Backbone as a printed PyTorch tensor [residue, N CA C, xyz], in Angstrom:
tensor([[[111.7280, -60.2440, -33.6080],
         [112.6730, -61.1940, -34.4710],
         [112.3980, -62.4860, -32.9520]],

        [[111.9990, -63.7320, -33.1860],
         [112.1160, -64.8550, -32.8810],
         [113.4300, -65.5650, -33.2900]],

        [[114.0730, -66.2770, -31.9630],
         [115.1910, -66.8430, -32.1230],
         [115.1810, -67.8890, -33.2350]],

        [[114.0970, -68.7680, -33.5090],
         [113.6850, -69.6490, -34.3250],
         [113.7830, -69.2190, -35.8830]],

        [[113.5370, -67.6640, -36.1840],
         [113.3680, -66.9270, -37.4530],
         [114.9790, -67.2260, -37.9310]],

        [[115.8780, -67.7690, -37.1850],
         [117.4310, -67.4770, -37.6880],
         [117.4700, -69.1230, -38.6300]],

        [[116.5960, -70.1590, -38.0690],
         [116.5490, -71.5790, -38.8500],
         [115.6800, -71.2380, -39.8520]],

        [[114.7920, -70.3360, -40.1750],
         [113.9850, -70.9060, -41.0910],
         [113.8440, -70.0410, -42.4630]],

        [[113.0810, -70.2110, -43.3270],
         [113.6020, -69.4800, -44.6200],
         [112.9960, -68.3160, -44.3720]],

        [[113.2690, -67.4640, -45.3340],
         [112.8530, -65.7750, -44.9050],
         [111.0810, -65.8990, -45.1820]],

        [[110.5470, -66.5580, -45.7250],
         [109.7300, -66.4760, -46.2380],
         [108.3350, -66.8450, -45.3010]],

        [[109.0390, -67.7890, -44.3390],
         [108.3370, -68.1830, -43.0740],
         [108.7780, -67.8560, -41.9140]],

        [[109.5440, -66.5570, -42.1390],
         [110.0000, -65.4010, -40.6850],
         [108.6180, -65.0140, -40.2280]],

        [[108.7290, -65.3340, -38.7370],
         [107.5760, -64.1620, -37.8480],
         [106.8920, -63.4080, -38.1950]],

        [[107.8280, -62.2010, -38.5940],
         [107.4930, -60.9220, -39.0230],
         [107.0460, -60.7620, -40.6920]],

        [[105.6670, -60.0220, -40.8060],
         [104.9320, -60.2050, -42.0370],
         [105.7960, -59.2880, -43.1310]],

        [[106.4270, -58.4500, -42.4520],
         [107.1830, -57.5290, -43.5840],
         [108.2180, -58.4360, -44.3030]],

        [[109.4780, -59.3660, -43.6090],
         [110.3150, -59.8980, -44.0090],
         [109.7020, -61.1130, -45.0590]],

        [[108.5670, -61.0820, -44.3160],
         [107.7190, -62.4650, -45.4000],
         [107.7500, -61.4460, -46.6120]],

        [[106.9230, -60.6970, -46.6740],
         [106.8750, -59.8370, -47.7580],
         [108.0850, -59.6280, -48.6480]],

        [[108.9360, -59.0690, -48.0970],
         [110.3470, -59.2980, -49.1300],
         [110.3670, -60.4280, -49.3280]],

        [[110.6570, -61.4510, -48.8930],
         [111.1950, -62.4770, -49.0890],
         [110.2420, -63.2260, -50.5380]],

        [[108.8910, -62.9370, -50.4740],
         [108.5950, -63.4000, -52.0290],
         [109.0260, -62.8580, -53.4810]],

        [[109.6100, -61.9510, -53.0250],
         [110.4420, -60.8850, -54.5000],
         [111.7050, -62.0300, -55.1000]],

        [[111.9190, -62.7980, -54.4120],
         [112.8940, -63.8150, -54.8010],
         [112.3790, -65.2230, -55.1810]],

        [[111.2940, -65.2660, -54.6050],
         [110.4990, -66.8120, -55.4500],
         [110.0310, -66.7280, -56.4570]],

        [[110.2660, -68.0300, -57.2060],
         [110.0960, -68.1630, -58.5410],
         [109.4060, -69.6970, -58.6860]],

        [[109.3800, -69.8020, -57.3810],
         [107.9950, -71.7630, -57.3640],
         [106.7640, -71.0370, -57.5190]],

        [[106.0430, -71.4290, -58.2480],
         [104.8050, -71.0490, -58.3380],
         [103.9820, -71.7000, -57.2110]],

        [[103.9940, -73.1790, -57.1240],
         [102.9940, -73.7090, -56.5070],
         [103.7810, -73.1740, -54.6700]],

        [[104.6620, -72.9140, -54.6410],
         [104.8050, -72.0080, -53.1310],
         [104.2360, -71.0020, -53.2610]],

        [[104.6600, -70.1530, -54.2570],
         [103.4370, -68.8850, -53.9120],
         [102.1720, -69.1480, -54.1020]],

        [[101.4340, -69.8980, -54.7020],
         [100.3180, -70.5060, -54.3640],
         [ 99.8940, -70.4380, -52.8920]],

        [[100.6350, -71.5930, -52.1070],
         [100.6960, -72.2250, -51.1020],
         [100.7420, -70.9270, -49.9900]],

        [[101.3760, -69.9710, -50.2690],
         [101.4260, -68.8140, -48.9710],
         [100.4410, -67.6690, -49.6500]],

        [[100.0530, -67.8040, -50.8880],
         [ 98.7440, -66.8900, -51.0950],
         [ 97.5070, -67.4410, -50.4900]],

        [[ 97.2070, -68.5550, -50.0990],
         [ 95.9230, -69.3870, -49.4050],
         [ 96.2670, -69.7370, -48.2580]],

        [[ 97.5820, -69.5900, -47.6460],
         [ 97.3990, -70.0510, -46.2480],
         [ 97.8820, -69.1440, -45.1850]],

        [[ 98.7460, -68.1640, -45.6690],
         [ 99.6380, -67.6900, -44.6000],
         [ 98.6820, -66.8900, -43.6980]],

        [[ 99.1710, -66.4820, -42.4010],
         [ 98.0910, -65.9290, -41.3770],
         [ 97.7160, -64.3630, -41.7690]],

        [[ 99.0860, -63.4830, -42.5470],
         [ 98.5930, -62.4210, -42.6700],
         [ 97.8440, -61.7480, -43.8080]],

        [[ 97.3990, -61.1530, -44.0500],
         [ 96.2480, -61.0510, -44.9450],
         [ 97.5360, -59.8780, -46.3710]],

        [[ 98.2170, -59.3510, -45.5510],
         [ 99.2770, -58.4310, -46.5100],
         [100.0430, -59.3630, -47.3250]],

        [[100.2930, -60.6470, -46.6810],
         [101.5740, -61.8820, -47.4290],
         [100.4620, -61.8720, -48.2610]],

        [[ 99.5120, -62.3850, -47.8880],
         [ 98.4960, -63.2780, -48.9320],
         [ 98.4670, -62.5320, -50.4410]],

        [[ 98.2950, -61.2210, -49.9410],
         [ 97.9640, -60.5750, -51.4180],
         [ 99.1980, -60.1830, -51.9630]],

        [[100.2880, -60.0180, -51.3700],
         [101.6740, -60.0460, -52.0760],
         [102.1010, -61.1500, -52.7880]],

        [[101.3430, -62.2140, -52.3270],
         [102.2530, -63.6620, -52.8010],
         [101.2090, -63.7350, -53.8360]],

        [[ 99.8020, -63.1490, -54.1240],
         [ 98.9840, -63.4450, -55.3830],
         [ 99.6940, -62.2850, -56.0480]],

        [[100.0440, -61.4970, -55.8430],
         [100.3730, -60.3620, -57.4730],
         [102.2130, -61.0120, -57.3180]],

        [[102.6290, -60.9040, -56.5510],
         [103.7810, -61.8340, -57.2390],
         [103.5270, -63.3030, -58.1060]],

        [[102.7230, -64.0050, -57.8860],
         [102.0240, -64.9370, -58.6800],
         [101.8950, -64.6070, -59.9000]],

        [[100.6920, -63.3510, -59.7970],
         [100.3950, -63.2580, -61.2180],
         [101.6040, -62.2810, -62.3720]],

        [[102.3560, -61.6000, -61.6950],
         [103.7990, -61.2450, -62.2660],
         [104.2280, -62.5660, -63.1060]],

        [[104.6460, -63.5230, -62.3350],
         [105.0850, -64.6510, -62.8860],
         [104.5800, -64.9330, -63.9030]],

        [[103.4530, -65.5780, -63.6840],
         [102.1740, -66.1570, -65.0200],
         [102.5950, -64.9690, -66.0520]],

        [[102.1390, -63.7150, -65.9160],
         [102.1160, -62.6680, -66.9130],
         [103.5070, -63.0550, -67.8810]],

        [[104.8260, -63.2740, -67.2450],
         [106.0340, -63.4740, -67.5960],
         [106.0370, -64.6380, -68.3110]],

        [[105.4390, -65.5030, -68.1210],
         [105.4660, -66.9010, -68.7360],
         [104.6420, -66.9370, -69.9060]],

        [[103.6750, -66.0410, -69.8250],
         [102.5580, -65.8050, -71.4470],
         [103.4220, -65.2120, -72.2650]],

        [[103.8680, -64.2140, -71.8270],
         [104.9890, -63.1670, -72.4650],
         [106.0940, -64.0150, -73.2220]],

        [[106.9760, -64.4510, -72.7810],
         [108.0240, -65.4950, -72.9370],
         [107.6490, -66.3970, -74.2720]]])
């Protein structure tokens, strides 16, 4: 963990595992899309896409 990790949101943490766990709390579709496209870790990108898909499915069901 980097010292700077204390001052940034968890989805911006230097540890990809922390970023993936943080995605579970994000409901902002635009932010999830940005993370899915731009994160440096492929696992985080994939997790963001899955979270985005699950939110979009919930919207269509409602």
